[in-house]
C-alpha positions as CSV (number, residue, x, y, z in Angstrom):
1,M,15.0,-7.4,-14.6
2,K,14.2,-4.9,-11.8
3,I,10.7,-3.6,-11.1
4,S,10.0,-0.4,-9.3
5,V,6.5,0.5,-8.0
6,C,5.9,4.2,-8.0
7,I,3.3,6.0,-5.8
8,A,2.5,9.7,-5.7
9,T,0.6,10.3,-2.5
10,Y,-1.3,13.2,-1.0
11,L,-3.1,13.2,2.4
12,R,-4.0,9.6,2.3
13,S,-1.8,8.0,5.0
14,E,-4.2,5.2,6.0
15,R,-4.9,4.2,2.4
16,L,-1.2,4.3,1.6
17,D,-0.5,2.1,4.5
18,A,-3.1,-0.4,3.3
19,L,-1.5,-0.3,-0.2
20,L,1.9,-1.0,1.2
21,D,0.5,-4.1,2.9
22,D,-0.8,-5.2,-0.5
23,L,2.6,-4.7,-2.1
24,A,4.3,-6.7,0.6
25,R,2.0,-9.6,-0.2
26,Q,2.5,-9.7,-3.9
27,E,3.3,-13.0,-5.6
28,L,6.0,-11.1,-7.4
29,V,7.4,-8.7,-4.8
30,P,8.7,-5.4,-6.3
31,D,12.4,-4.7,-6.1
32,E,11.7,-1.3,-4.7
33,V,8.8,1.0,-3.8
34,V,9.1,4.8,-4.5
35,V,6.7,7.1,-2.6
36,V,6.7,10.8,-3.3
37,D,4.6,12.9,-0.9
38,G,2.8,15.9,-2.4
39,D,2.1,17.3,1.1
40,A,4.7,19.8,2.1
41,A,4.2,18.8,5.7
42,G,5.2,15.2,4.9
43,S,2.0,13.7,6.4
44,A,2.9,10.2,5.0
45,Q,6.4,10.2,6.5
46,H,5.4,8.4,9.7
47,I,3.7,5.6,7.7
48,I,7.0,5.0,5.8
49,E,9.1,5.1,9.0
50,L,6.8,2.6,10.7
51,R,6.9,0.4,7.7
52,R,10.6,0.4,7.6
53,Q,10.8,-0.3,11.4
54,R,8.5,-3.3,11.0
55,G,10.5,-4.5,8.1
56,A,9.4,-4.6,4.5
57,P,10.4,-7.1,1.7
58,F,11.6,-4.2,-0.4
59,P,13.4,-0.9,0.1
60,I,11.1,2.1,0.3
61,H,12.4,5.4,-1.1
62,Y,10.5,8.4,0.3
63,E,10.7,12.0,-0.6
64,I,8.6,15.1,-0.1
65,Q,7.7,17.2,-3.1
66,P,6.5,20.5,-1.5
67,Q,4.9,22.2,-4.5
68,R,1.3,21.0,-5.1
69,N,1.6,19.5,-8.6
70,I,0.8,15.9,-9.4
71,A,3.1,16.0,-12.5
72,L,6.0,17.1,-10.4
73,S,5.3,14.3,-7.9
74,R,5.2,11.7,-10.6
75,N,8.3,13.1,-12.3
76,R,10.1,12.7,-9.0
77,T,9.1,9.1,-8.6
78,V,10.6,8.4,-12.0
79,A,13.8,10.2,-11.0
80,L,14.1,8.1,-7.9
81,A,13.2,4.8,-9.4
82,S,15.9,2.5,-10.7
83,G,13.8,-0.3,-12.2
84,D,13.9,-1.6,-15.7
85,W,10.1,-1.5,-15.5
86,L,8.1,1.1,-13.5
87,A,4.6,0.2,-12.3
88,F,2.3,3.0,-11.2
89,I,-0.6,2.7,-8.8
90,D,-2.6,5.3,-7.0
91,D,-2.4,5.7,-3.3
92,D,-6.1,5.0,-2.7
93,E,-6.1,1.7,-4.6
94,R,-5.8,-1.9,-3.5
95,A,-3.8,-4.5,-5.3
96,P,-4.6,-8.3,-5.2
97,A,-1.6,-10.6,-4.7
98,S,-1.4,-11.5,-8.4
99,W,-1.4,-7.9,-9.6
100,L,2.2,-7.1,-10.3
101,R,3.0,-10.6,-11.7
102,Q,0.1,-10.4,-14.1
103,L,1.1,-6.9,-15.2
104,I,4.7,-7.7,-16.0
105,E,3.9,-11.0,-17.6
106,A,1.5,-9.2,-19.9
107,A,4.1,-6.6,-20.8
108,Q,6.6,-9.3,-21.7
109,Q,4.2,-11.5,-23.6
110,L,2.7,-8.6,-25.6
111,R,6.1,-7.0,-26.2
112,A,4.5,-3.7,-25.0
113,D,6.2,-0.5,-24.0
114,A,3.4,0.0,-21.5
115,V,0.5,-2.0,-20.3
116,L,-2.7,-0.6,-18.8
117,A,-5.1,-2.6,-16.6
118,P,-8.5,-2.1,-15.0
119,V,-9.3,0.0,-11.9
120,I,-12.5,-1.4,-10.4
121,P,-14.4,1.1,-8.3
122,V,-15.8,-0.1,-5.0
123,V,-18.9,1.9,-4.1
124,P,-19.7,1.7,-0.4
125,D,-23.0,0.1,0.7
126,H,-24.1,3.4,2.3
127,A,-23.9,5.4,-0.9
128,P,-27.1,6.8,-2.2
129,A,-29.1,4.4,-4.3
130,W,-28.9,6.6,-7.4
131,I,-25.1,6.6,-7.1
132,R,-25.0,2.8,-6.8
133,R,-27.3,2.3,-9.8
134,G,-25.5,4.8,-12.0
135,Q,-22.1,3.1,-12.4
136,F,-20.6,6.6,-12.6
137,Y,-17.1,5.5,-11.5
138,D,-16.7,2.6,-14.0
139,F,-14.0,2.8,-16.7
140,P,-14.3,0.9,-20.0
141,R,-12.5,-2.4,-20.2
142,M,-11.1,-4.3,-23.2
143,A,-9.8,-7.8,-24.0
144,T,-6.2,-8.6,-23.1
145,G,-3.9,-7.8,-25.9
146,E,-5.9,-5.0,-27.5
147,I,-4.2,-1.7,-28.2
148,V,-5.5,1.0,-25.9
149,P,-7.2,3.9,-27.8
150,L,-5.7,7.3,-27.3
151,H,-8.9,8.7,-25.5
152,R,-8.7,5.9,-22.9
153,M,-5.2,6.5,-21.6
154,R,-4.9,6.8,-17.8
155,F,-2.4,6.1,-15.1
156,G,-4.2,4.4,-12.2
157,N,-2.8,1.0,-13.0
158,V,0.0,0.8,-15.5
159,I,3.5,-0.6,-16.0
160,L,6.0,1.0,-18.5
161,R,9.5,0.2,-19.7
162,G,11.9,2.4,-17.8
163,D,14.0,3.4,-20.7
164,V,11.0,4.5,-22.8
165,L,9.6,6.5,-19.9
166,R,12.9,8.2,-19.1
167,A,13.4,9.2,-22.7
168,E,10.3,11.4,-22.6
169,P,10.8,15.0,-21.6
170,G,9.5,15.5,-18.1
171,P,8.3,12.9,-18.5
172,F,5.0,14.4,-17.2
173,D,4.1,17.9,-18.3
174,V,3.9,20.2,-15.3
175,R,1.4,22.4,-17.0
176,Y,-1.2,19.7,-16.2
177,G,-0.2,19.6,-12.5
178,L,-3.3,21.2,-11.1
179,V,-5.8,20.2,-13.8
180,T,-5.9,16.7,-15.0
181,G,-4.4,14.7,-17.9
182,E,-0.7,14.7,-17.3
183,D,-0.8,10.9,-17.4
184,A,-2.8,10.6,-20.7
185,D,-0.6,13.3,-22.3
186,M,2.6,11.4,-21.6
187,L,1.1,8.1,-22.9
188,I,-0.2,9.7,-26.0
189,R,3.2,11.2,-26.7
190,L,4.7,7.8,-26.3
191,V,2.2,6.3,-28.8
192,N,2.8,9.1,-31.3
193,K,6.5,8.2,-31.3
194,G,5.7,4.6,-32.1
195,G,5.2,3.1,-28.6
196,R,2.9,0.2,-28.0
197,V,0.4,0.7,-25.2
198,M,-1.6,-2.6,-24.6
199,W,-4.3,-3.7,-22.3
200,C,-4.3,-6.5,-19.7
201,D,-7.7,-7.2,-18.3
202,E,-6.6,-9.6,-15.6
203,A,-4.2,-7.4,-13.6
204,V,-7.0,-5.6,-11.8
205,V,-6.8,-3.2,-8.8
206,H,-9.7,-1.9,-6.7
207,E,-10.4,1.7,-5.8
208,P,-12.7,2.3,-2.8
209,V,-14.8,5.4,-3.7
210,E,-14.3,8.1,-1.1
211,V,-17.3,9.6,0.7
212,A,-16.3,13.0,-0.7
213,R,-16.9,11.7,-4.2
214,L,-20.4,10.4,-3.6
215,S,-22.2,13.5,-4.8
216,L,-23.5,15.0,-8.0
217,R,-21.3,18.0,-7.5
218,W,-18.2,15.9,-7.6
219,L,-19.4,14.0,-10.7
220,L,-20.1,17.2,-12.5
221,Q,-16.8,18.7,-11.7
222,R,-14.9,15.6,-12.7
223,A,-16.9,15.5,-16.0
224,L,-16.2,19.2,-16.7
225,S,-12.5,18.5,-16.0
226,G,-12.5,15.6,-18.4
227,G,-14.2,17.6,-21.1
228,Q,-11.6,20.3,-20.8
229,E,-8.8,17.7,-21.0
230,F,-10.3,16.2,-24.2
231,A,-10.6,19.6,-25.8
232,R,-7.1,20.7,-24.9
233,K,-5.6,17.6,-26.2
234,T,-7.6,17.8,-29.4
235,L,-6.6,21.4,-30.0
236,A,-3.0,20.6,-29.2
237,G,-2.9,18.0,-31.9
238,R,-2.6,15.0,-29.6
239,Y,-5.3,13.1,-31.5
240,G,-4.3,14.1,-35.0
241,S,-3.7,17.2,-37.1
242,V,-5.7,20.3,-36.1
243,T,-7.4,22.1,-39.0
244,P,-10.1,24.9,-38.9
245,V,-12.6,22.1,-39.7
246,V,-11.5,20.2,-36.7
247,R,-11.8,23.2,-34.4
248,V,-15.2,24.2,-35.7
249,G,-16.4,20.6,-35.6
250,L,-15.3,20.2,-32.0
251,F,-17.1,23.4,-31.0
252,V,-20.3,22.7,-32.8
253,Q,-20.5,19.1,-31.7
254,A,-20.0,20.1,-28.1
255,L,-22.6,22.9,-28.3
256,V,-25.2,20.5,-29.8
257,Q,-24.4,17.8,-27.3
258,L,-24.6,20.2,-24.4
259,A,-28.1,21.4,-25.5
260,A,-29.3,17.8,-26.0
261,A,-27.9,16.5,-22.7
262,T,-29.3,19.5,-20.8
263,A,-32.8,18.8,-22.2
264,L,-32.5,15.1,-21.6
265,T,-31.5,15.7,-18.0
266,A,-35.0,17.1,-17.2
267,L,-36.8,14.6,-19.4
268,A,-35.0,11.7,-17.7
269,L,-35.7,12.7,-14.1
270,P,-39.1,10.9,-13.9
271,F,-37.3,7.7,-14.9
272,G,-34.8,7.8,-12.1
273,R,-32.3,10.2,-10.6
274,H,-29.4,8.1,-11.8
275,R,-30.6,8.6,-15.4
276,A,-31.0,12.3,-15.0
277,A,-27.5,12.5,-13.4
278,A,-26.0,10.6,-16.3
279,W,-27.2,13.2,-18.7
280,A,-26.2,16.0,-16.4
281,V,-22.7,14.5,-16.4
282,K,-22.6,14.5,-20.2
283,A,-23.8,18.1,-20.2
284,A,-20.9,19.1,-17.9
285,A,-18.4,17.3,-20.0
286,N,-19.5,19.2,-23.1
287,F,-19.6,22.5,-21.2
288,G,-16.0,21.7,-20.3
289,K,-15.1,21.3,-24.0
290,L,-16.7,24.6,-24.9
291,S,-15.0,26.5,-22.0
292,V,-11.6,25.8,-23.4
293,F,-12.4,28.0,-26.4
294,W,-12.8,31.0,-24.2
295,G,-9.7,30.2,-22.2
296,W,-11.2,29.1,-18.8
297,T,-9.3,26.4,-16.9
298,Y,-10.8,24.4,-14.0
299,H,-8.0,23.5,-11.6
300,E,-9.3,20.2,-10.4
301,Y,-6.4,19.5,-8.0
302,A,-6.0,23.0,-6.6
303,N,-8.1,22.7,-3.5
304,V,-9.0,19.0,-3.1
305,P,-6.9,15.9,-2.5
306,S,-5.7,14.3,-5.8
Protein backbone atom coordinates (compact mmCIF):
# COMPACT_ATOMS: atom_id res chain seq x y z
CA MET A 1 0.00 0.00 0.00
CA LYS A 2 1.41 3.34 -1.08
CA ILE A 3 0.18 6.70 0.23
CA SER A 4 0.60 10.00 -1.59
CA VAL A 5 -0.02 13.33 0.13
CA CYS A 6 -1.28 15.95 -2.33
CA ILE A 7 -0.98 19.70 -1.79
CA ALA A 8 -2.21 22.47 -4.07
CA THR A 9 -0.41 25.65 -2.99
CA TYR A 10 -0.63 29.33 -3.86
CA LEU A 11 1.49 32.12 -2.37
CA ARG A 12 1.94 30.46 1.02
CA SER A 13 5.59 29.47 1.00
CA GLU A 14 6.16 29.82 4.75
CA ARG A 15 3.07 27.84 5.64
CA LEU A 16 3.90 25.20 3.06
CA ASP A 17 7.36 24.85 4.62
CA ALA A 18 5.79 24.34 8.06
CA LEU A 19 3.40 21.73 6.64
CA LEU A 20 6.29 19.83 5.04
CA ASP A 21 7.94 19.78 8.48
CA ASP A 22 4.76 18.20 9.87
CA LEU A 23 4.70 15.58 7.13
CA ALA A 24 8.32 14.65 7.80
CA ARG A 25 7.41 13.98 11.46
CA GLN A 26 4.44 11.72 10.77
CA GLU A 27 4.19 8.43 12.64
CA LEU A 28 3.29 6.98 9.25
CA VAL A 29 5.51 8.79 6.79
CA PRO A 30 3.93 9.19 3.33
CA ASP A 31 5.53 7.40 0.41
CA GLU A 32 5.57 10.62 -1.58
CA VAL A 33 4.42 14.22 -1.42
CA VAL A 34 3.04 15.99 -4.48
CA VAL A 35 3.03 19.80 -4.55
CA VAL A 36 1.42 21.72 -7.40
CA ASP A 37 2.04 25.46 -7.35
CA GLY A 38 -0.78 27.62 -8.67
CA ASP A 39 1.51 30.65 -8.88
CA ALA A 40 2.86 30.98 -12.42
CA ALA A 41 6.03 32.54 -10.98
CA GLY A 42 6.72 29.38 -8.99
CA SER A 43 7.00 31.13 -5.63
CA ALA A 44 7.08 27.82 -3.74
CA GLN A 45 9.91 26.32 -5.78
CA HIS A 46 12.69 27.55 -3.49
CA ILE A 47 10.99 25.90 -0.51
CA ILE A 48 10.92 22.58 -2.34
CA GLU A 49 14.55 22.89 -3.43
CA LEU A 50 15.71 23.69 0.10
CA ARG A 51 13.70 20.79 1.45
CA ARG A 52 15.27 18.41 -1.04
CA GLN A 53 18.76 19.72 -0.23
CA ARG A 54 18.26 19.22 3.50
CA GLY A 55 16.88 15.77 2.88
CA ALA A 56 13.32 14.57 3.29
CA PRO A 57 12.02 11.13 4.29
CA PHE A 58 9.92 11.06 1.12
CA PRO A 59 10.31 12.15 -2.51
CA ILE A 60 8.70 15.48 -3.32
CA HIS A 61 7.20 15.96 -6.78
CA TYR A 62 6.79 19.63 -7.64
CA GLU A 63 5.17 21.24 -10.65
CA ILE A 64 3.88 24.68 -11.57
CA GLN A 65 0.33 24.96 -12.85
CA PRO A 66 0.38 28.45 -14.41
CA GLN A 67 -3.35 29.01 -14.94
CA ARG A 68 -5.13 30.27 -11.85
CA ASN A 69 -7.63 27.49 -11.19
CA ILE A 70 -7.75 25.39 -8.02
CA ALA A 71 -9.45 22.51 -9.86
CA LEU A 72 -6.65 22.37 -12.43
CA SER A 73 -4.06 22.36 -9.64
CA ARG A 74 -5.78 19.52 -7.82
CA ASN A 75 -6.20 17.58 -11.05
CA ARG A 76 -2.47 17.87 -11.61
CA THR A 77 -1.70 16.51 -8.14
CA VAL A 78 -3.82 13.47 -8.95
CA ALA A 79 -2.00 12.98 -12.26
CA LEU A 80 1.40 13.14 -10.56
CA ALA A 81 0.52 10.96 -7.56
CA SER A 82 1.18 7.22 -7.78
CA GLY A 83 -0.31 6.16 -4.45
CA ASP A 84 -2.97 3.54 -3.79
CA TRP A 85 -4.39 6.15 -1.40
CA LEU A 86 -4.28 9.92 -1.92
CA ALA A 87 -4.46 12.20 1.11
CA PHE A 88 -5.23 15.88 0.56
CA ILE A 89 -4.33 18.65 2.96
CA ASP A 90 -4.39 22.42 2.43
CA ASP A 91 -1.15 24.35 2.31
CA ASP A 92 -2.10 26.50 5.33
CA GLU A 93 -2.89 23.60 7.65
CA ARG A 94 -0.81 21.85 10.31
CA ALA A 95 -0.86 18.09 10.80
CA PRO A 96 -0.14 16.40 14.15
CA ALA A 97 2.21 13.40 14.02
CA SER A 98 -0.67 10.93 14.25
CA TRP A 99 -2.67 12.48 11.40
CA LEU A 100 -1.88 10.26 8.42
CA ARG A 101 -1.82 7.04 10.45
CA GLN A 102 -5.26 7.74 11.92
CA LEU A 103 -6.67 8.70 8.54
CA ILE A 104 -5.56 5.54 6.73
CA GLU A 105 -6.49 3.29 9.65
CA ALA A 106 -10.00 4.74 9.61
CA ALA A 107 -10.25 4.27 5.83
CA GLN A 108 -9.31 0.61 6.14
CA GLN A 109 -11.41 -0.17 9.21
CA LEU A 110 -14.49 1.57 7.81
CA ARG A 111 -13.98 0.10 4.33
CA ALA A 112 -14.49 3.57 2.95
CA ASP A 113 -13.74 4.98 -0.46
CA ALA A 114 -12.97 8.30 1.19
CA VAL A 115 -12.57 9.52 4.76
CA LEU A 116 -13.04 13.11 5.86
CA ALA A 117 -11.70 14.47 9.14
CA PRO A 118 -11.85 17.73 11.13
CA VAL A 119 -10.11 20.98 10.29
CA ILE A 120 -9.86 22.92 13.55
CA PRO A 121 -9.48 26.68 13.13
CA VAL A 122 -6.90 28.46 15.27
CA VAL A 123 -8.01 32.07 15.76
CA PRO A 124 -5.12 34.33 16.82
CA ASP A 125 -5.24 35.96 20.24
CA HIS A 126 -5.09 39.41 18.65
CA ALA A 127 -8.32 38.84 16.68
CA PRO A 128 -11.22 41.15 17.58
CA ALA A 129 -13.26 39.91 20.52
CA TRP A 130 -16.42 39.52 18.42
CA ILE A 131 -14.51 37.28 15.98
CA ARG A 132 -13.23 35.06 18.81
CA ARG A 133 -16.70 34.81 20.35
CA GLY A 134 -18.51 34.08 17.10
CA GLN A 135 -16.88 30.75 16.16
CA PHE A 136 -17.30 31.72 12.50
CA TYR A 137 -14.61 29.40 11.19
CA ASP A 138 -15.77 26.18 12.87
CA PHE A 139 -17.00 23.27 10.79
CA PRO A 140 -19.51 20.68 12.08
CA ARG A 141 -18.02 17.47 13.44
CA MET A 142 -19.49 13.97 13.68
CA ALA A 143 -18.77 10.68 15.38
CA THR A 144 -16.20 8.44 13.76
CA GLY A 145 -17.83 5.98 11.37
CA GLU A 146 -20.77 8.18 10.41
CA ILE A 147 -21.57 8.74 6.74
CA VAL A 148 -20.80 12.30 5.71
CA PRO A 149 -23.94 14.15 4.48
CA LEU A 150 -23.76 15.55 0.97
CA HIS A 151 -23.95 19.16 2.16
CA ARG A 152 -20.88 18.72 4.41
CA MET A 153 -18.41 17.56 1.80
CA ARG A 154 -15.07 19.37 1.73
CA PHE A 155 -11.44 18.69 0.92
CA GLY A 156 -9.26 20.30 3.60
CA ASN A 157 -8.51 16.97 5.30
CA VAL A 158 -9.38 13.83 3.36
CA ILE A 159 -7.99 10.55 2.07
CA LEU A 160 -9.37 8.68 -0.94
CA ARG A 161 -8.79 5.44 -2.74
CA GLY A 162 -6.62 6.22 -5.73
CA ASP A 163 -8.50 3.98 -8.16
CA VAL A 164 -11.85 5.52 -7.24
CA LEU A 165 -10.52 9.05 -7.59
CA ARG A 166 -8.81 8.39 -10.92
CA ALA A 167 -11.99 6.87 -12.33
CA GLU A 168 -13.78 10.22 -11.98
CA PRO A 169 -13.69 12.54 -15.01
CA GLY A 170 -11.33 15.39 -14.22
CA PRO A 171 -11.54 14.37 -11.41
CA PHE A 172 -12.24 17.98 -10.39
CA ASP A 173 -14.53 20.12 -12.53
CA VAL A 174 -12.53 23.09 -13.82
CA ARG A 175 -15.69 25.19 -14.02
CA TYR A 176 -15.43 25.56 -10.25
CA GLY A 177 -11.81 26.68 -10.46
CA LEU A 178 -12.35 30.37 -9.58
CA VAL A 179 -15.45 30.00 -7.45
CA THR A 180 -15.65 27.26 -4.84
CA GLY A 181 -17.00 23.77 -4.53
CA GLU A 182 -14.88 21.67 -6.90
CA ASP A 183 -14.03 19.43 -3.94
CA ALA A 184 -17.60 18.88 -2.77
CA ASP A 185 -18.76 18.38 -6.36
CA MET A 186 -16.27 15.57 -6.88
CA LEU A 187 -17.18 13.84 -3.59
CA ILE A 188 -20.90 14.12 -4.29
CA ARG A 189 -20.40 12.52 -7.71
CA LEU A 190 -18.50 9.73 -6.00
CA VAL A 191 -21.36 9.16 -3.53
CA ASN A 192 -23.98 9.25 -6.28
CA LYS A 193 -22.11 6.38 -7.95
CA GLY A 194 -22.22 4.30 -4.78
CA GLY A 195 -19.05 5.46 -3.04
CA ARG A 196 -18.74 5.45 0.75
CA VAL A 197 -17.54 8.73 2.29
CA MET A 198 -17.08 8.32 6.04
CA TRP A 199 -15.98 10.52 8.94
CA CYS A 200 -12.98 10.08 11.27
CA ASP A 201 -13.08 12.54 14.15
CA GLU A 202 -9.63 11.69 15.50
CA ALA A 203 -7.46 12.58 12.47
CA VAL A 204 -7.56 16.32 13.06
CA VAL A 205 -5.53 19.02 11.39
CA HIS A 206 -5.31 22.65 12.49
CA GLU A 207 -5.75 25.74 10.34
CA PRO A 208 -4.35 29.05 11.64
CA VAL A 209 -6.81 31.73 10.56
CA GLU A 210 -5.04 34.34 8.43
CA VAL A 211 -5.20 38.01 9.35
CA ALA A 212 -6.89 38.78 6.02
CA ARG A 213 -9.82 36.60 7.09
CA LEU A 214 -10.43 38.37 10.40
CA SER A 215 -13.09 40.71 9.08
CA LEU A 216 -16.82 40.86 8.53
CA ARG A 217 -16.20 41.55 4.85
CA TRP A 218 -14.37 38.24 4.40
CA LEU A 219 -17.02 36.33 6.34
CA LEU A 220 -19.81 37.80 4.22
CA GLN A 221 -17.99 37.03 0.98
CA ARG A 222 -17.30 33.45 2.04
CA ALA A 223 -20.96 33.00 3.06
CA LEU A 224 -22.17 34.44 -0.24
CA SER A 225 -19.88 32.05 -2.11
CA GLY A 226 -21.14 29.11 -0.04
CA GLY A 227 -24.74 30.06 -0.74
CA GLN A 228 -24.06 30.18 -4.46
CA GLU A 229 -22.35 26.80 -4.29
CA PHE A 230 -25.32 25.22 -2.51
CA ALA A 231 -27.81 26.66 -5.00
CA ARG A 232 -25.75 25.65 -8.03
CA LYS A 233 -25.44 22.09 -6.80
CA THR A 234 -29.14 21.91 -5.92
CA LEU A 235 -30.18 23.16 -9.36
CA ALA A 236 -27.68 20.80 -11.02
CA GLY A 237 -29.31 17.82 -9.33
CA ARG A 238 -26.38 16.96 -7.06
CA TYR A 239 -28.66 16.62 -4.02
CA GLY A 240 -31.53 14.92 -5.81
CA SER A 241 -33.89 15.35 -8.73
CA VAL A 242 -34.74 18.91 -9.72
CA THR A 243 -38.42 19.67 -10.27
CA PRO A 244 -40.25 22.98 -10.61
CA VAL A 245 -41.31 22.54 -6.98
CA VAL A 246 -37.67 22.20 -5.91
CA ARG A 247 -36.65 25.31 -7.85
CA VAL A 248 -39.50 27.43 -6.52
CA GLY A 249 -38.99 26.07 -3.01
CA LEU A 250 -35.30 26.97 -3.05
CA PHE A 251 -36.05 30.50 -4.25
CA VAL A 252 -38.87 31.17 -1.79
CA GLN A 253 -37.02 29.70 1.17
CA ALA A 254 -33.90 31.75 0.41
CA LEU A 255 -35.97 34.92 -0.01
CA VAL A 256 -37.79 34.43 3.31
CA GLN A 257 -34.58 33.54 5.15
CA LEU A 258 -32.79 36.55 3.65
CA ALA A 259 -35.52 38.88 4.90
CA ALA A 260 -35.56 37.28 8.35
CA ALA A 261 -31.78 37.26 8.72
CA THR A 262 -31.53 40.90 7.61
CA ALA A 263 -34.07 41.97 10.22
CA LEU A 264 -32.45 39.88 12.94
CA THR A 265 -29.05 41.39 12.15
CA ALA A 266 -30.27 44.78 13.36
CA LEU A 267 -32.23 43.33 16.29
CA ALA A 268 -29.27 41.30 17.51
CA LEU A 269 -26.74 44.14 17.53
CA PRO A 270 -27.54 45.32 21.10
CA PHE A 271 -26.81 41.77 22.31
CA GLY A 272 -23.31 41.65 20.85
CA ARG A 273 -21.57 42.29 17.56
CA HIS A 274 -20.84 38.58 17.16
CA ARG A 275 -24.59 37.80 17.22
CA ALA A 276 -25.38 40.47 14.66
CA ALA A 277 -22.53 39.25 12.46
CA ALA A 278 -23.84 35.69 12.63
CA TRP A 279 -27.19 36.81 11.24
CA ALA A 280 -25.48 38.97 8.61
CA VAL A 281 -23.54 35.91 7.48
CA LYS A 282 -26.82 33.98 7.14
CA ALA A 283 -28.27 36.84 5.11
CA ALA A 284 -25.26 36.82 2.78
CA ALA A 285 -25.55 33.07 2.26
CA ASN A 286 -29.20 33.37 1.27
CA PHE A 287 -28.47 36.31 -1.01
CA GLY A 288 -25.90 34.07 -2.65
CA LYS A 289 -28.55 31.41 -3.27
CA LEU A 290 -30.91 33.94 -4.84
CA SER A 291 -28.19 35.46 -7.03
CA VAL A 292 -27.76 32.15 -8.84
CA PHE A 293 -31.26 32.53 -10.26
CA TRP A 294 -30.29 35.69 -12.16
CA GLY A 295 -26.98 34.25 -13.29
CA TRP A 296 -24.46 36.18 -11.20
CA THR A 297 -21.31 34.33 -10.13
CA TYR A 298 -18.97 35.52 -7.40
CA HIS A 299 -15.44 34.40 -8.30
CA GLU A 300 -14.02 33.85 -4.83
CA TYR A 301 -10.57 32.78 -6.00
CA ALA A 302 -10.09 35.31 -8.78
CA ASN A 303 -8.27 38.01 -6.84
CA VAL A 304 -7.30 36.58 -3.48
CA PRO A 305 -5.10 33.65 -2.38
CA SER A 306 -6.97 30.34 -2.30
